[in-house]
MDAnalysis code that builds the backbone (N, CA, C; Angstrom):
import MDAnalysis as mda
import numpy as np

u = mda.Universe.empty(585, n_residues=195, atom_resindex=np.repeat(np.arange(195), 3), trajectory=True)
u.add_TopologyAttr("name", ["N", "CA", "C"] * 195)
u.add_TopologyAttr("resid", np.arange(1, 196))
u.add_TopologyAttr("resname", ["UNK", "UNK", "UNK", "UNK", "UNK", "UNK", "UNK", "UNK", "UNK", "UNK", "UNK", "UNK", "UNK", "UNK", "UNK", "UNK", "UNK", "UNK", "UNK", "UNK", "UNK", "UNK", "UNK", "UNK", "UNK", "UNK", "UNK", "UNK", "UNK", "UNK", "UNK", "UNK", "UNK", "UNK", "UNK", "UNK", "UNK", "UNK", "UNK", "UNK", "UNK", "UNK", "UNK", "UNK", "UNK", "UNK", "UNK", "UNK", "UNK", "UNK", "UNK", "UNK", "UNK", "UNK", "UNK", "UNK", "UNK", "UNK", "UNK", "UNK", "UNK", "UNK", "UNK", "UNK", "UNK", "UNK", "UNK", "UNK", "UNK", "UNK", "UNK", "UNK", "UNK", "UNK", "UNK", "UNK", "UNK", "UNK", "UNK", "UNK", "UNK", "UNK", "UNK", "UNK", "UNK", "UNK", "UNK", "UNK", "UNK", "UNK", "UNK", "UNK", "UNK", "UNK", "UNK", "UNK", "UNK", "UNK", "UNK", "UNK", "UNK", "UNK", "UNK", "UNK", "UNK", "UNK", "UNK", "UNK", "UNK", "UNK", "UNK", "UNK", "UNK", "UNK", "UNK", "UNK", "UNK", "UNK", "UNK", "UNK", "UNK", "UNK", "UNK", "UNK", "UNK", "UNK", "UNK", "UNK", "UNK", "UNK", "UNK", "UNK", "UNK", "UNK", "UNK", "UNK", "UNK", "UNK", "UNK", "UNK", "UNK", "UNK", "UNK", "UNK", "UNK", "UNK", "UNK", "UNK", "UNK", "UNK", "UNK", "UNK", "UNK", "UNK", "UNK", "UNK", "UNK", "UNK", "UNK", "UNK", "UNK", "UNK", "UNK", "UNK", "UNK", "UNK", "UNK", "UNK", "UNK", "UNK", "UNK", "UNK", "UNK", "UNK", "UNK", "UNK", "UNK", "UNK", "UNK", "UNK", "UNK", "UNK", "UNK", "UNK", "UNK", "UNK", "UNK", "UNK", "UNK", "UNK", "UNK", "UNK", "UNK", "UNK", "UNK"])
u.atoms.positions = np.array([
    [0.850, -1.187, 0.000],
    [0.000, 0.000, 0.000],
    [0.883, 1.233, 0.000],
    [0.605, 2.148, -0.917],
    [1.336, 3.406, -0.991],
    [0.449, 4.510, -0.425],
    [0.952, 5.232, 0.566],
    [0.229, 6.351, 1.150],
    [0.640, 7.632, 0.439],
    [-0.357, 8.364, -0.049],
    [-0.127, 9.657, -0.686],
    [-0.877, 10.705, 0.125],
    [-0.198, 11.784, 0.468],
    [-0.806, 12.868, 1.232],
    [-0.826, 14.125, 0.374],
    [-1.988, 14.754, 0.280],
    [-2.112, 16.027, -0.427],
    [-2.654, 17.042, 0.564],
    [-1.845, 18.055, 0.845],
    [-2.184, 19.027, 1.872],
    [-1.890, 20.425, 1.361],
    [-2.362, 21.435, 2.076],
    [-2.117, 22.815, 1.683],
    [-3.164, 23.742, 2.262],
    [-3.032, 25.016, 1.975],
    [-3.997, 26.016, 2.441],
    [-5.377, 25.768, 1.846],
    [-6.377, 26.405, 2.429],
    [-7.707, 26.407, 1.825],
    [-7.591, 27.000, 0.421],
    [-8.314, 26.430, -0.523],
    [-8.347, 26.883, -1.926],
    [-7.034, 26.661, -2.666],
    [-6.208, 25.745, -2.181],
    [-4.960, 25.447, -2.897],
    [-5.169, 24.403, -3.986],
    [-6.344, 23.771, -4.026],
    [-6.631, 22.776, -5.056],
    [-6.427, 21.340, -4.598],
    [-6.431, 21.107, -3.299],
    [-6.178, 19.759, -2.762],
    [-7.186, 18.730, -3.272],
    [-8.471, 19.042, -3.143],
    [-9.504, 18.090, -3.570],
    [-9.431, 17.841, -5.070],
    [-9.214, 18.897, -5.831],
    [-9.099, 18.774, -7.298],
    [-7.974, 17.820, -7.660],
    [-6.809, 18.000, -7.035],
    [-5.654, 17.153, -7.347],
    [-5.859, 15.723, -6.864],
    [-6.469, 15.566, -5.701],
    [-6.715, 14.221, -5.175],
    [-7.680, 13.455, -6.067],
    [-8.754, 14.110, -6.499],
    [-9.732, 13.452, -7.380],
    [-9.114, 13.093, -8.724],
    [-8.299, 13.981, -9.249],
    [-7.626, 13.720, -10.519],
    [-6.691, 12.514, -10.391],
    [-5.918, 12.480, -9.309],
    [-4.992, 11.370, -9.082],
    [-5.759, 10.067, -8.844],
    [-6.834, 10.141, -8.079],
    [-7.689, 8.984, -7.831],
    [-8.176, 8.382, -9.154],
    [-8.704, 9.227, -10.034],
    [-9.211, 8.753, -11.332],
    [-8.097, 8.192, -12.204],
    [-6.938, 8.846, -12.182],
    [-5.790, 8.391, -12.965],
    [-5.347, 6.993, -12.518],
    [-5.221, 6.802, -11.211],
    [-4.775, 5.509, -10.686],
    [-5.810, 4.412, -10.934],
    [-7.090, 4.748, -10.749],
    [-8.164, 3.771, -11.009],
    [-8.193, 3.364, -12.475],
    [-8.008, 4.329, -13.369],
    [-7.982, 4.040, -14.810],
    [-6.822, 3.108, -15.151],
    [-5.734, 3.218, -14.375],
    [-4.574, 2.343, -14.572],
    [-4.733, 0.978, -13.922],
    [-5.924, 0.675, -13.409],
    [-6.190, -0.641, -12.845],
    [-5.802, -0.796, -11.386],
    [-5.487, 0.295, -10.704],
    [-5.090, 0.223, -9.299],
    [-6.309, 0.353, -8.388],
    [-6.220, -0.241, -7.203],
    [-7.264, -0.043, -6.202],
    [-6.842, 1.155, -5.340],
    [-7.780, 2.053, -5.102],
    [-7.453, 3.314, -4.425],
    [-8.505, 3.637, -3.373],
    [-8.050, 3.996, -2.185],
    [-8.912, 4.520, -1.134],
    [-8.579, 6.004, -0.986],
    [-9.591, 6.858, -0.952],
    [-9.352, 8.284, -0.779],
    [-10.164, 8.792, 0.400],
    [-9.506, 9.527, 1.298],
    [-10.164, 10.135, 2.458],
    [-9.893, 11.629, 2.433],
    [-10.962, 12.409, 2.446],
    [-10.862, 13.867, 2.482],
    [-11.309, 14.321, 3.867],
    [-10.450, 15.090, 4.538],
    [-10.746, 15.561, 5.895],
    [-11.057, 17.053, 5.887],
    [-11.979, 17.534, 6.694],
    [-12.806, 16.728, 7.575],
    [-13.815, 15.901, 6.785],
    [-14.006, 14.661, 7.233],
    [-14.909, 13.727, 6.566],
    [-16.360, 14.062, 6.913],
    [-17.252, 13.575, 6.101],
    [-18.678, 13.821, 6.360],
    [-19.401, 12.559, 6.797],
    [-18.649, 11.455, 6.998],
    [-19.280, 10.177, 7.308],
    [-19.102, 9.744, 8.762],
    [-18.678, 10.669, 9.626],
    [-18.505, 10.294, 11.025],
    [-18.635, 11.521, 11.929],
    [-18.828, 11.268, 13.215],
    [-19.057, 12.304, 14.216],
    [-17.917, 13.327, 14.256],
    [-16.659, 12.849, 14.280],
    [-15.511, 13.752, 14.416],
    [-15.396, 14.710, 13.230],
    [-15.556, 14.173, 12.029],
    [-15.452, 15.004, 10.835],
    [-16.555, 16.043, 10.741],
    [-17.797, 15.633, 11.044],
    [-18.904, 16.593, 10.946],
    [-18.796, 17.668, 12.026],
    [-18.302, 17.316, 13.223],
    [-18.099, 18.323, 14.266],
    [-16.984, 19.292, 13.869],
    [-15.891, 18.770, 13.310],
    [-14.784, 19.639, 12.867],
    [-15.281, 20.626, 11.827],
    [-16.062, 20.130, 10.872],
    [-16.603, 20.988, 9.808],
    [-17.542, 22.050, 10.378],
    [-18.389, 21.663, 11.325],
    [-19.329, 22.615, 11.923],
    [-18.584, 23.729, 12.659],
    [-17.533, 23.368, 13.402],
    [-16.781, 24.370, 14.151],
    [-16.018, 25.327, 13.236],
    [-15.738, 24.911, 12.002],
    [-15.040, 25.804, 11.058],
    [-15.845, 27.067, 10.765],
    [-17.145, 27.004, 10.966],
    [-17.997, 28.166, 10.702],
    [-18.363, 28.914, 11.983],
    [-17.723, 28.538, 13.093],
    [-17.970, 29.209, 14.365],
    [-16.896, 30.271, 14.603],
    [-17.047, 30.997, 15.702],
    [-16.082, 32.050, 16.035],
    [-15.535, 31.810, 17.441],
    [-14.356, 32.366, 17.693],
    [-13.785, 32.331, 19.025],
    [-12.707, 31.288, 19.213],
    [-11.922, 31.475, 20.288],
    [-10.796, 30.573, 20.564],
    [-11.260, 29.152, 20.865],
    [-12.393, 29.034, 21.540],
    [-12.923, 27.699, 21.849],
    [-13.243, 26.920, 20.582],
    [-13.862, 27.588, 19.619],
    [-14.194, 26.951, 18.338],
    [-12.922, 26.604, 17.575],
    [-11.937, 27.479, 17.653],
    [-10.646, 27.275, 17.001],
    [-10.009, 25.978, 17.509],
    [-9.955, 25.834, 18.825],
    [-9.355, 24.651, 19.441],
    [-10.195, 23.404, 19.159],
    [-11.519, 23.525, 19.267],
    [-12.412, 22.383, 19.029],
    [-12.271, 21.867, 17.596],
    [-12.161, 22.785, 16.640],
    [-11.966, 22.381, 15.239],
    [-10.728, 21.502, 15.112],
    [-9.617, 21.957, 15.708],
    [-8.355, 21.210, 15.607],
    [-8.462, 19.836, 16.261],
    [-9.084, 19.757, 17.434],
    [-9.201, 18.476, 18.147],
    [-10.061, 17.487, 17.360],
    [-11.227, 17.937, 16.883],
    [-12.099, 17.039, 16.120],
    [-11.469, 16.645, 14.785],
    [-10.750, 17.584, 14.175],
    [-10.046, 17.299, 12.914],
    [-9.022, 16.191, 13.124],
    [-8.202, 16.324, 14.179],
    [-7.174, 15.306, 14.445],
    [-7.810, 13.950, 14.744],
    [-8.914, 13.953, 15.494],
    [-9.615, 12.696, 15.783],
    [-10.144, 12.074, 14.493],
    [-10.619, 12.907, 13.565],
    [-11.118, 12.425, 12.274],
    [-9.998, 11.767, 11.468],
    [-8.826, 12.400, 11.448],
    [-7.681, 11.834, 10.717],
    [-7.241, 10.522, 11.343],
    [-7.138, 10.484, 12.664],
    [-6.721, 9.250, 13.343],
    [-7.722, 8.135, 13.072],
    [-9.008, 8.471, 13.059],
    [-10.039, 7.484, 12.728],
    [-9.814, 6.929, 11.321],
    [-9.506, 7.804, 10.369],
    [-9.245, 7.353, 8.994],
    [-8.052, 6.414, 8.941],
    [-6.990, 6.760, 9.665],
    [-5.792, 5.909, 9.685],
    [-6.143, 4.529, 10.240],
    [-6.883, 4.513, 11.335],
    [-7.232, 3.237, 11.971],
    [-8.156, 2.386, 11.109],
    [-9.094, 3.025, 10.415],
    [-10.092, 2.261, 9.663],
    [-9.726, 1.986, 8.213],
    [-8.919, 2.854, 7.594],
    [-8.747, 2.743, 6.151],
    [-7.330, 2.456, 5.667],
    [-6.315, 2.895, 6.356],
    [-4.978, 2.795, 5.774],
    [-4.435, 1.383, 5.667],
    [-4.936, 0.455, 6.452],
    [-4.374, -0.889, 6.411],
    [-5.199, -1.850, 5.555],
    [-6.226, -1.359, 4.909],
    [-6.994, -2.228, 4.017],
    [-6.164, -2.573, 2.787],
    [-6.657, -3.480, 2.018],
    [-5.889, -3.979, 0.875],
    [-6.093, -3.117, -0.374],
    [-5.530, -1.944, -0.364],
    [-5.551, -1.047, -1.521],
    [-4.133, -0.909, -2.044],
    [-4.021, -0.639, -3.329],
    [-2.700, -0.325, -3.875],
    [-2.248, 1.054, -3.402],
    [-3.205, 1.998, -3.338],
    [-2.896, 3.378, -2.943],
    [-3.956, 3.880, -1.967],
    [-3.527, 4.660, -0.992],
    [-4.434, 5.394, -0.126],
    [-4.064, 6.868, -0.241],
    [-5.049, 7.697, -0.563],
    [-4.831, 9.140, -0.688],
    [-5.536, 9.823, 0.479],
    [-4.768, 10.555, 1.278],
    [-5.339, 11.347, 2.369],
    [-5.217, 12.826, 1.999],
    [-6.340, 13.521, 2.087],
    [-6.370, 14.957, 1.819],
    [-6.578, 15.664, 3.152],
    [-5.761, 16.678, 3.409],
    [-5.742, 17.385, 4.697],
    [-5.395, 16.365, 5.782],
    [-4.130, 16.255, 6.064],
    [-3.651, 15.184, 6.938],
    [-2.857, 15.776, 8.100],
    [-1.596, 16.076, 7.890],
    [-0.740, 16.582, 8.964],
    [-0.796, 18.098, 9.135],
    [-1.041, 18.820, 8.060],
    [-0.951, 20.282, 8.116],
    [-2.126, 20.944, 8.832],
    [-3.090, 20.164, 9.242],
    [-4.156, 20.726, 10.061],
    [-3.603, 21.290, 11.359],
    [-2.433, 20.797, 11.772],
    [-1.814, 21.302, 12.998],
    [-1.342, 22.751, 12.831],
    [-1.123, 23.214, 11.619],
    [-0.687, 24.600, 11.392],
    [-1.772, 25.599, 11.781],
    [-3.001, 25.132, 11.933],
    [-4.103, 26.008, 12.329],
    [-4.116, 26.266, 13.836],
    [-3.345, 25.458, 14.586],
    [-3.244, 25.676, 16.031],
    [-2.372, 26.900, 16.312],
    [-2.580, 27.519, 17.450],
    [-1.745, 28.647, 17.875],
    [-0.348, 28.142, 18.199],
    [0.650, 28.998, 18.022],
    [2.028, 28.648, 18.387],
    [2.138, 28.616, 19.908],
    [2.911, 27.723, 20.482],
    [3.759, 26.701, 19.871],
    [3.046, 25.366, 19.662],
    [1.713, 25.337, 19.912],
    [0.976, 24.079, 19.769],
    [1.025, 23.525, 18.351],
    [1.170, 24.398, 17.340],
    [1.219, 23.929, 15.958],
    [2.392, 22.982, 15.731],
    [3.569, 23.390, 16.186],
    [4.775, 22.574, 15.998],
    [4.739, 21.326, 16.887],
    [4.313, 21.501, 18.128],
    [4.197, 20.361, 19.054],
    [3.196, 19.350, 18.488],
    [2.036, 19.859, 18.028],
    [1.009, 18.991, 17.457],
    [1.504, 18.245, 16.233],
    [2.247, 18.959, 15.374],
    [2.761, 18.329, 14.150],
    [3.677, 17.158, 14.499],
    [4.648, 17.398, 15.381],
    [5.606, 16.334, 15.705],
    [4.960, 15.208, 16.499],
    [3.995, 15.534, 17.343],
    [3.249, 14.483, 18.047],
    [2.488, 13.634, 17.032],
    [1.815, 14.312, 16.107],
    [1.019, 13.640, 15.083],
    [1.875, 12.711, 14.222],
    [3.080, 13.178, 13.842],
    [3.945, 12.344, 12.989],
    [4.459, 11.114, 13.725],
    [4.363, 11.119, 15.052],
    [4.762, 9.941, 15.834],
    [3.654, 8.900, 15.908],
    [2.393, 9.325, 15.703],
    [1.297, 8.359, 15.881],
    [0.575, 7.988, 14.585],
    [0.790, 8.745, 13.503],
    [0.185, 8.374, 12.223],
    [1.293, 8.143, 11.202],
    [1.044, 7.306, 10.202],
    [2.092, 7.036, 9.209],
    [2.404, 8.275, 8.377],
    [3.665, 8.413, 7.998],
    [4.070, 9.436, 7.037],
    [4.526, 8.716, 5.777],
    [4.936, 9.472, 4.782],
    [5.204, 8.870, 3.483],
    [6.261, 9.675, 2.729],
    [6.857, 9.054, 1.731],
    [7.734, 9.785, 0.806],
    [6.908, 10.508, -0.249],
    [5.601, 10.311, -0.216],
    [4.708, 10.923, -1.205],
    [3.761, 11.916, -0.528],
    [4.358, 12.941, 0.099],
    [3.566, 13.972, 0.757],
    [3.733, 15.266, -0.039],
    [2.617, 15.780, -0.540],
    [2.640, 16.975, -1.397],
    [1.964, 18.143, -0.684],
    [2.710, 19.245, -0.553],
    [2.149, 20.463, 0.014],
    [1.900, 21.438, -1.127],
    [0.623, 21.757, -1.357],
    [0.255, 22.681, -2.429],
    [0.341, 24.102, -1.875],
    [1.359, 24.809, -2.286],
    [1.640, 26.144, -1.754],
    [1.015, 27.221, -2.631],
    [-0.111, 27.734, -2.183],
    [-0.788, 28.822, -2.899],
    [-0.535, 30.115, -2.128],
    [-0.271, 31.207, -2.837],
    [-0.096, 32.496, -2.167],
    [-1.439, 32.931, -1.570],
    [-1.433, 33.510, -0.396],
    [-2.681, 33.892, 0.274],
    [-3.597, 34.778, -0.573],
    [-3.027, 35.679, -1.356],
    [-3.867, 36.550, -2.203],
    [-4.620, 35.729, -3.250],
    [-3.946, 34.724, -3.811],
    [-4.594, 33.853, -4.797],
    [-5.647, 32.973, -4.121],
    [-5.332, 32.451, -2.945],
    [-6.298, 31.639, -2.201],
    [-7.529, 32.482, -1.867],
    [-7.313, 33.713, -1.425],
    [-8.413, 34.612, -1.079],
    [-9.287, 34.904, -2.306],
    [-8.646, 35.103, -3.444],
    [-9.395, 35.356, -4.687],
    [-10.275, 34.152, -5.034],
    [-9.716, 32.958, -4.934],
    [-10.467, 31.736, -5.244],
    [-11.631, 31.542, -4.265],
    [-11.372, 31.805, -2.994],
    [-12.419, 31.643, -1.972],
    [-13.573, 32.601, -2.258],
    [-13.251, 33.861, -2.566],
    [-14.302, 34.852, -2.841],
    [-15.107, 34.477, -4.083],
    [-14.469, 33.832, -5.048],
    [-15.162, 33.445, -6.289],
    [-16.042, 32.205, -6.124],
    [-15.671, 31.317, -5.217],
    [-16.342, 30.007, -5.196],
    [-17.165, 29.711, -3.948],
    [-17.030, 30.506, -2.883],
    [-17.720, 30.170, -1.640],
    [-18.754, 31.209, -1.278],
    [-19.887, 30.726, -0.811],
    [-20.933, 31.640, -0.326],
    [-20.632, 32.112, 1.089],
    [-20.015, 31.205, 1.874],
    [-19.734, 31.503, 3.271],
    [-18.285, 31.113, 3.576],
    [-17.556, 32.008, 4.253],
    [-16.163, 31.732, 4.585],
    [-16.059, 30.979, 5.911],
    [-15.054, 30.088, 5.970],
    [-14.718, 29.425, 7.221],
    [-13.882, 30.381, 8.067],
    [-13.689, 30.051, 9.344],
    [-12.985, 30.962, 10.256],
    [-11.539, 31.255, 9.853],
    [-10.908, 30.356, 9.104],
    [-9.508, 30.539, 8.727],
    [-9.340, 31.114, 7.325],
    [-10.413, 31.590, 6.709],
    [-10.332, 31.982, 5.306],
    [-10.250, 33.491, 5.068],
    [-9.809, 34.237, 6.064],
    [-9.532, 35.658, 5.831],
    [-8.103, 35.767, 5.296],
    [-7.796, 36.866, 4.647],
    [-6.454, 37.056, 4.095],
    [-5.402, 37.020, 5.210],
    [-5.724, 37.611, 6.343],
    [-4.795, 37.622, 7.483],
    [-4.512, 36.197, 7.968],
    [-5.562, 35.395, 8.124],
    [-5.388, 34.005, 8.577],
    [-4.644, 33.174, 7.537],
    [-4.950, 33.364, 6.269],
    [-4.265, 32.615, 5.212],
    [-2.772, 32.916, 5.225],
    [-2.403, 34.180, 5.420],
    [-0.982, 34.560, 5.514],
    [-0.314, 33.891, 6.709],
    [-0.968, 33.943, 7.849],
    [-0.412, 33.381, 9.084],
    [-0.228, 31.866, 8.958],
    [-1.253, 31.192, 8.466],
    [-1.210, 29.726, 8.386],
    [-0.215, 29.256, 7.323],
    [-0.145, 29.998, 6.212],
    [0.819, 29.607, 5.172],
    [2.244, 29.623, 5.723],
    [2.598, 30.669, 6.474],
    [3.943, 30.757, 7.043],
    [4.252, 29.572, 7.944],
    [3.303, 29.214, 8.795],
    [3.513, 28.100, 9.718],
    [3.571, 26.767, 8.979],
    [2.679, 26.572, 8.019],
    [2.642, 25.302, 7.282],
    [3.904, 25.125, 6.438],
    [4.358, 26.191, 5.784],
    [5.592, 26.096, 4.986],
    [6.786, 25.761, 5.877],
    [6.822, 26.364, 7.042],
    [7.905, 26.094, 7.984],
    [7.919, 24.618, 8.372],
    [6.746, 24.039, 8.605],
    [6.653, 22.615, 8.937],
    [7.044, 21.745, 7.742],
    [6.575, 22.121, 6.557],
    [6.865, 21.334, 5.345],
    [8.361, 21.296, 5.045],
    [9.048, 22.401, 5.328],
    [10.484, 22.472, 5.043],
    [11.319, 21.631, 6.000],
    [10.745, 21.242, 7.141],
    [11.501, 20.443, 8.105],
    [11.224, 18.951, 7.958],
    [10.400, 18.567, 6.988],
    [10.032, 17.160, 6.834],
    [10.147, 16.776, 5.361],
    [9.591, 15.642, 4.990],
    [9.776, 15.076, 3.645],
    [8.736, 15.539, 2.637],
    [8.260, 16.751, 2.724],
    [7.220, 17.230, 1.822],
    [7.799, 17.653, 0.477],
    [7.048, 17.384, -0.577],
    [7.329, 17.976, -1.883],
    [6.441, 19.205, -1.981],
    [7.054, 20.376, -2.083],
    [6.298, 21.625, -2.107],
    [6.070, 22.020, -3.565],
    [4.794, 22.167, -3.928],
    [4.422, 22.499, -5.305],
    [3.772, 23.878, -5.356],
    [4.056, 24.614, -6.405],
    [3.492, 25.952, -6.602],
    [2.042, 25.817, -7.058],
    [1.111, 26.029, -6.133],
    [-0.314, 25.839, -6.432],
    [-0.963, 27.075, -7.047],
    [-0.167, 28.099, -7.347],
    [-0.685, 29.234, -8.118],
    [-0.779, 28.861, -9.605],
    [-0.079, 27.792, -9.976],
    [-0.068, 27.332, -11.368],
    [-1.421, 26.734, -11.744],
    [-1.661, 26.563, -13.055],
    [-2.892, 25.885, -13.480],
    [-2.945, 24.441, -12.951],
    [-4.144, 23.949, -12.624],
    [-4.282, 22.594, -12.067],
    [-3.609, 21.500, -12.894],
    [-3.639, 21.606, -14.227],
    [-3.007, 20.576, -15.085],
    [-1.512, 20.475, -14.838],
    [-0.858, 21.625, -14.633],
    [0.588, 21.626, -14.380],
    [0.910, 20.927, -13.060],
    [0.109, 21.200, -12.041],
    [0.328, 20.582, -10.733],
    [0.081, 19.071, -10.824],
    [-0.973, 18.707, -11.535],
    [-1.306, 17.295, -11.748],
    [-0.113, 16.562, -12.368],
    [0.492, 17.157, -13.378],
    [1.654, 16.563, -14.050],
    [2.824, 16.431, -13.084],
    [3.065, 17.454, -12.265],
    [4.164, 17.411, -11.297],
    [3.959, 16.282, -10.283],
    [2.741, 16.092, -9.818],
    [2.465, 15.019, -8.852],
    [2.696, 13.657, -9.489],
    [2.164, 13.472, -10.690],
    [2.356, 12.184, -11.385],
    [3.840, 11.915, -11.634],
    [4.578, 12.945, -12.055],
    [6.016, 12.781, -12.310],
    [6.760, 12.422, -11.031],
    [6.419, 13.087, -9.937],
    [7.081, 12.795, -8.659],
    [6.790, 11.361, -8.210],
    [5.555, 10.917, -8.395],
    [5.188, 9.551, -8.016],
    [5.932, 8.526, -8.867],
    [5.980, 8.752, -10.177],
    [6.649, 7.767, -11.046],
    [8.154, 7.801, -10.854],
    [8.725, 8.979, -10.618],
    [10.163, 9.087, -10.398],
    [10.561, 8.391, -9.104],
    [9.828, 8.644, -8.026],
    [10.159, 8.014, -6.738],
    [9.903, 6.524, -6.773],
    [8.820, 6.105, -7.438],
    [8.525, 4.670, -7.540],
    [9.620, 3.968, -8.318],
    [10.088, 4.629, -9.381],
    [11.138, 4.052, -10.217],
    [12.447, 3.939, -9.437],
    [12.801, 5.003, -8.683],
    [14.055, 4.972, -7.920],
    [14.010, 3.945, -6.813],
    [12.871, 3.802, -6.150],
    [12.812, 2.843, -5.051],
    [12.783, 1.405, -5.546],
    [12.401, 1.174, -6.809],
    [12.378, -0.196, -7.312],
    [13.689, -0.600, -7.952],
    [14.624, 0.361, -8.140],
    [15.927, 0.006, -8.742],
    [17.001, -0.176, -7.702],
])
């Protein structure tokens, strides 16, 4: 089983890239499990999603706790099944939404209890571009979707990505270009590890 992680800021194109990769792998005859967090099929995911539209420090903390519980639930229930590939969307970088220093502590704690991979992609979108996309596509903003929050979270998430095995991709590019970069990285790493 190959674990693939696609993470990044809101409006970075995570779901788009995950769905594209899912379809590509399935078309190639592979079995694929995909989990998008927060999930809508369990208590933890629906609570995390609900708190994203709330205000205040309590809601901020509750979102992070329910989000992490949702991810851990996915790892326990889905990652060990008999799939060729498992794609997790919004996985480790949810910890960047926590206040400092909890973001870094949470990240390293999380990496000790959930599997990591050589196939972790961080889609790095500039906050101004993310804000533009959010304003164009969403009727209601989540608590972290202001330009100020996007700037703050991007800095923390990039800092975490640079200290671990993430492949950082420029998500300001057109989706097709990013899709090609992900496929190339997967085939290049798969080829190197098999030789």
